[in-house]
Backbone as CSV, one residue per row, in Angstrom:
resi,resn,N_x,N_y,N_z,CA_x,CA_y,CA_z,C_x,C_y,C_z
1,MET,5.648,-11.562,6.666,4.807,-12.439,5.881,3.402,-12.473,6.476
2,ASP,2.449,-12.380,5.620,1.043,-12.415,6.010,0.485,-13.816,5.739
3,THR,1.048,-14.818,6.413,0.699,-16.212,6.132,-0.761,-16.546,6.410
4,GLU,-1.382,-15.838,7.335,-2.796,-16.080,7.643,-3.727,-15.198,6.822
5,LYS,-3.156,-14.343,5.974,-3.898,-13.444,5.072,-4.712,-12.391,5.816
6,ASN,-4.359,-12.106,7.057,-5.100,-11.114,7.836,-4.965,-9.711,7.254
7,LEU,-3.751,-9.307,6.899,-3.553,-7.972,6.327,-4.174,-7.882,4.935
8,ALA,-4.050,-8.938,4.163,-4.656,-8.945,2.828,-6.166,-8.733,2.925
9,LEU,-6.790,-9.370,3.880,-8.236,-9.204,4.086,-8.555,-7.807,4.610
10,LEU,-7.772,-7.334,5.552,-8.005,-6.018,6.158,-7.940,-4.895,5.128
11,PHE,-6.941,-4.941,4.242,-6.740,-3.859,3.283,-7.421,-4.096,1.939
12,GLY,-8.112,-5.205,1.790,-8.870,-5.440,0.569,-8.084,-6.072,-0.567
13,ALA,-6.918,-6.631,-0.284,-6.138,-7.300,-1.324,-6.721,-8.685,-1.622
14,ALA,-7.471,-9.225,-0.689,-8.138,-10.516,-0.870,-9.561,-10.394,-0.328
15,ALA,-10.476,-11.107,-0.942,-11.872,-11.066,-0.496,-12.137,-12.084,0.605
16,GLU,-11.406,-13.204,0.557,-11.589,-14.242,1.578,-10.294,-15.038,1.728
17,LYS,-10.154,-15.734,2.843,-8.919,-16.474,3.134,-8.586,-17.531,2.097
18,SER,-9.582,-18.045,1.415,-9.336,-19.103,0.433,-8.782,-18.565,-0.891
19,ASP,-8.763,-17.232,-1.064,-8.238,-16.650,-2.307,-6.789,-17.058,-2.532
20,LYS,-6.465,-17.391,-3.753,-5.092,-17.750,-4.123,-4.363,-16.573,-4.770
21,ARG,-5.116,-15.633,-5.318,-4.535,-14.452,-5.970,-4.975,-13.209,-5.206
22,PHE,-4.117,-12.205,-5.240,-4.377,-10.983,-4.494,-4.259,-9.775,-5.401
23,LYS,-4.993,-8.716,-5.061,-4.820,-7.439,-5.739,-3.514,-6.833,-5.246
24,ARG,-2.816,-6.161,-6.139,-1.587,-5.479,-5.756,-1.980,-4.136,-5.137
25,LEU,-1.425,-3.839,-3.969,-1.651,-2.542,-3.344,-0.450,-2.170,-2.493
26,THR,-0.374,-0.891,-2.174,0.710,-0.394,-1.327,0.095,0.364,-0.160
27,VAL,0.573,0.066,1.034,0.142,0.774,2.231,1.363,1.510,2.767
28,ILE,1.252,2.826,2.888,2.350,3.650,3.398,2.014,4.023,4.832
29,ILE,2.927,3.678,5.744,2.738,3.901,7.177,3.861,4.801,7.673
30,ASP,3.513,5.860,8.436,4.545,6.767,8.925,5.243,6.202,10.164
31,LYS,6.214,6.947,10.678,7.012,6.477,11.816,6.184,6.268,13.076
32,ALA,5.074,6.976,13.180,4.205,6.847,14.348,3.224,5.683,14.209
33,GLY,3.243,5.000,13.059,2.346,3.875,12.845,1.015,4.260,12.227
34,LYS,0.879,5.520,11.802,-0.353,5.994,11.174,-0.331,5.671,9.679
35,ILE,-1.439,5.169,9.169,-1.545,4.917,7.734,-1.679,6.251,7.021
36,VAL,-0.730,6.529,6.149,-0.696,7.792,5.417,-1.445,7.673,4.094
37,LYS,-1.308,6.517,3.452,-1.938,6.339,2.141,-2.102,4.855,1.852
38,ILE,-3.215,4.526,1.206,-3.423,3.186,0.665,-3.651,3.357,-0.828
39,ASP,-2.746,2.795,-1.608,-2.846,2.883,-3.064,-3.345,1.543,-3.584
40,LYS,-4.601,1.515,-4.014,-5.198,0.281,-4.526,-5.160,0.208,-6.049
41,GLU,-4.564,1.211,-6.672,-4.462,1.266,-8.135,-3.001,1.232,-8.547
42,VAL,-2.260,0.246,-8.102,-0.830,0.152,-8.360,-0.583,-0.281,-9.805
43,ASN,0.248,0.484,-10.500,0.693,0.136,-11.849,2.155,-0.293,-11.723
44,PRO,2.457,-1.571,-11.854,3.826,-2.053,-11.639,4.881,-1.335,-12.483
45,SER,4.523,-0.901,-13.681,5.519,-0.267,-14.547,5.863,1.157,-14.118
46,THR,5.006,1.809,-13.328,5.291,3.185,-12.895,5.349,3.337,-11.382
47,HIS,5.177,2.241,-10.657,5.011,2.345,-9.204,6.208,2.970,-8.497
48,GLY,7.409,2.636,-8.920,8.599,3.226,-8.299,8.601,4.738,-8.409
49,SER,8.380,5.264,-9.597,8.368,6.723,-9.774,7.140,7.343,-9.117
50,ASP,6.022,6.625,-9.086,4.832,7.125,-8.385,5.132,7.318,-6.901
51,LEU,5.857,6.373,-6.299,6.222,6.493,-4.889,7.168,7.664,-4.655
52,VAL,8.141,7.832,-5.535,9.077,8.961,-5.411,8.296,10.272,-5.454
53,ASP,7.387,10.409,-6.419,6.574,11.621,-6.523,5.745,11.849,-5.267
54,PHE,5.151,10.789,-4.734,4.344,10.918,-3.517,5.198,11.415,-2.356
55,PHE,6.376,10.812,-2.159,7.211,11.216,-1.036,7.760,12.622,-1.217
56,LYS,7.962,13.061,-2.430,8.377,14.449,-2.657,7.276,15.405,-2.201
57,THR,6.017,15.075,-2.472,4.924,15.955,-2.046,4.770,15.943,-0.531
58,VAL,5.004,14.802,0.088,4.929,14.714,1.549,6.025,15.559,2.178
59,ASP,7.262,15.447,1.659,8.380,16.232,2.174,8.157,17.715,1.956
60,ALA,7.614,18.109,0.803,7.365,19.515,0.503,6.311,20.105,1.426
61,SER,5.330,19.299,1.836,4.276,19.809,2.714,4.764,20.035,4.144
62,LYS,5.898,19.400,4.513,6.449,19.565,5.849,7.307,20.822,5.973
63,GLU,7.701,21.385,4.845,8.574,22.567,4.873,7.832,23.832,5.178
C-alpha cells in the first residue's frame, strides 16, 4: 500500500499528495529490481491481454 502516496508521486499517477484520484498505470519491475516498463496509457478493457503480449515479447527476446 502506498499510503503516503510516494510511489504515486514518483511515477506520475498523482500530481500532489492532496490528490484524491490517480491516473491508472502499470510499472513492471524485473527480478533484479530494474524497472523494465512504465505503461501510463493503461486501457482497463485490454490491459490483461496487453500484459500477456508484452511478456511474450520479453520472453522471445531472451531466446
